[in-house]
N, C-alpha and C positions, 0 to 999 in steps of 0.2 A: 736545482736542487740536486745535492749529492745524492747518487743512487743508494747510499746505505741509510737514507733517511726516507725511503718509499716503501709503502705498504703494499705489497704484493698478495694477491689472493686470486685462486680458481675459482672460487664460488662468486658467482652474482646472480641478483634477484630484480625480477620485475614485480614492484608493486601495484598491486589492486585493490581499490577501496573495498570493502565490505558491500556499500552499496549497489558498488557494479555488478558484485555477484549474486544480489538480490533483485537485481534488475530483470525484468521480463526481456533478457536479450538471449541470442544462442551462444553457445560454447566458443565459437569462432570470433565472434565478436568481444568477448572476456578477453581471449589471447590476443586480438588483436590490439585492445586496449592495453594489455602489458607490453604488447612488442612497441605500440608507439611511446610508453613510459619510458623505454630504453633510449630512445633516441631524443627525448623531449629535454629542453633545458630547464636545469632546476629552478631556476627562479619564476621564469615566465609559462612554464611549462608547454612552450611550442617546440615544434619540430617539422622538419619538411621533406622526409623522406621519398623515393617515388613509389606510385604502386609495384612497379616491378620488384624493386628493392624490398620492400613490405612482404610480397609473396612469394619469394624466395626465403626470406629468414622465417615465415610461417610455413614453408614448404607446402602453399596450397594453388589455387588459379588466381588471375588476375579479378576474373569474376565474381569469386568467394570472397575474396578481399574487399571489392567494392560493395555485396551487399553487407557484409560485416561493419563498415562504415556508414552505410545508411541506417543501420541498428542502431549505432553508436551515437548517430545524429539526431535519431527519433527521441530517444532517451535524453537527450544533452548532455551526453556523457562528453562530446567533444565538438568543435566548431571547425570549419573547414574554411578558409579563404583562399581563392587562386591566387598563383605567382605569376608574374609574368616578365620577361624580357624588356628592359626599357627601352633598348635599341630598336629592337623587332617587334614588338608588341605582341611576343607569342608566347602562350602560356607554357611556363617550363616545370611548375610543380604545383603542389598544394601546400599552405599552412595550416599544420594542424595544432591547435590549442587542449589540450586534456584538462577538464575539468575535475577537479578533485572533492569539490563539495556540490552535491545534487540538488539540479534545480527542484525535483520531486522526491519525494522518500518511496524507495519501493520495498514493501514488507514481503518476506517471503509466505507464498500461500500456503498455508496447514492442510496437512491431510486429515487431522482426525482435530473435532470441536465437540465442545460440551453442550449437549442438550438446555434449551432456555428452561430454567426453573428445576435443575437436576444439577448437585455439585459432583456425582459419581459417574453417570452414564457417559457415552459418549456414541459417536455414528461414522459409521464408514460410506466413503463416497460411493455412488451407485453408478453404473453406466447411464448415459444421458445422451440426449440431441437438442439441437437447438431449440424447437420447440417449447420441450418441457421449462424450460428457464428463461422464456420471452418477455414473461412479466418482471423477471428482477434483474434481468439486461436493461428493459424498458426504465426501469427504476433508476438505474444506476446512471444513465443517459441524463436523466432529468435531473438527478440531484447534483452529477457533475459536468459533463460537456460528450458529445457525439465524438467518439473515437475516429480518428481518419488512418493512420496509418496500420499495417498488419500488425505490429508490436503491440500497439494500444489494444486493438479489437481483440487480439486474444488473452490479455490481461484481462478484461472487462468481463469476456466469455468465462475466463476461470473463477473470478469472483462470483458472478451471476451463477454459475453451477453450484458454489460451495454456498449460496445463497438460499437456492431452490433446497439445496439438501437438510438445510436448518429450518425449514418450513415459513421461511419469509416471504411476506404479501409485499406487494408494491409501496404500500402505505408505512409498512414497518420501516421499510427502508428508508423512506423520506423520512420518516420520522428522528430515526436514529441518526441519522446525517447531519440532522439540525440539533441534535443533542450534543453530537460530537463539536459540529462548530461554537457552539455557546460556553461547553464544557472546557475545551482546550483550544481557546482562541490563540494563542502562538505556536500552534504545531499544524504542522502541513496535513492537510486531509485527503486520502486516496482511498478508492475500491478497497484496496488491500487493508488499509487500516480499519475500513468499517468490518470487514470480515473476521480479522485478527481481534476486535475488541466488542465482537458481537452480542456475546452473553453480558459483559459488564454495561454496553449501552443500553440494554433490556431493562436491566434494574435502573440506571439512572433514570430513564423514562417514566418508568413506574414511582420513584420517589416524586420526579418532579410534577404528576399528575395528580399523586396525592397531597403535594402543598398546595397545587392550584385549586383544588376542590374545597370548597366551603367547608368551614370550620364546625364544632358544634355550639349551639347556643344553650346556655343553661343546661336544664336536665333532657333537652332534646339531642340524643345520642345519633348521629349518623351513619355509624358503621359497628353496627352489634355484633358481638364475638361470644359464643356461649359455648361453654366446655361442660365436658359430663360431668365432671364434679359440682356443677351449678353453679362455677365462677363466670361472672359476666364481664366483659371487657370491651371498651371500645377503640376498633383499631385506629379512628381520626386524631381524637383528643387525646390518647394515651390514659384516659379515665375508668377505674375501678369501680363498679355503681351498682344497687339493687338488681337482681335478675328481671324482676318486670319494670321495663322502660314506660312511664308513664305517657310518652309520645307515640310509643309503639303501637300500630292498630292491633284491635283485637283479633 
């Protein structure tokens, strides 16, 4: 190609998917993903730079690169396959494949949440220790799985802490996970998703419980609501009726 047709630029960019930023990994792991992306093939997203090359490019130690690689593997951001010399059988390098689509959806944990039952009040996170939110942590394990890696455990701890601050009980968490699964069957469910949609899930749970409850029969209204002005209303069947319910105990 004629040099006059070449596009020259001093600006280069390493692309990082947003879900990598939201994943529960360190800043070095995010930087490593960006570095690998600069080496990766545009079509199949594979590359095989040596660990020493990566360490020099990132200006960190080899051990730092190895720890960051483990983090990326934990969240399934990359796959690693050993490459060998066919003649000698010795390992020459690793083949890295970058995942651009997440295996799991990682949502950024929130620092402020709406209190259930209020549209204007919010709360701030308090200091905590493991024993305080052990109940919430156990519920997440029951609803999802037992985390094994350091990254997964850290993510579960963050979510358990925030659920503790929202006064969530063990059964609350189990119930709202079930609501999420039934309501959004085509969406990936994670502890972060439960935390983010905690209030909305509570509203859905309450609506479902009303639908499942027995309905009124005839003049027998099951959820009597009386107002100061004498207006009487059934919260179950949405019917207005005379103030004295003939089936209501005297």
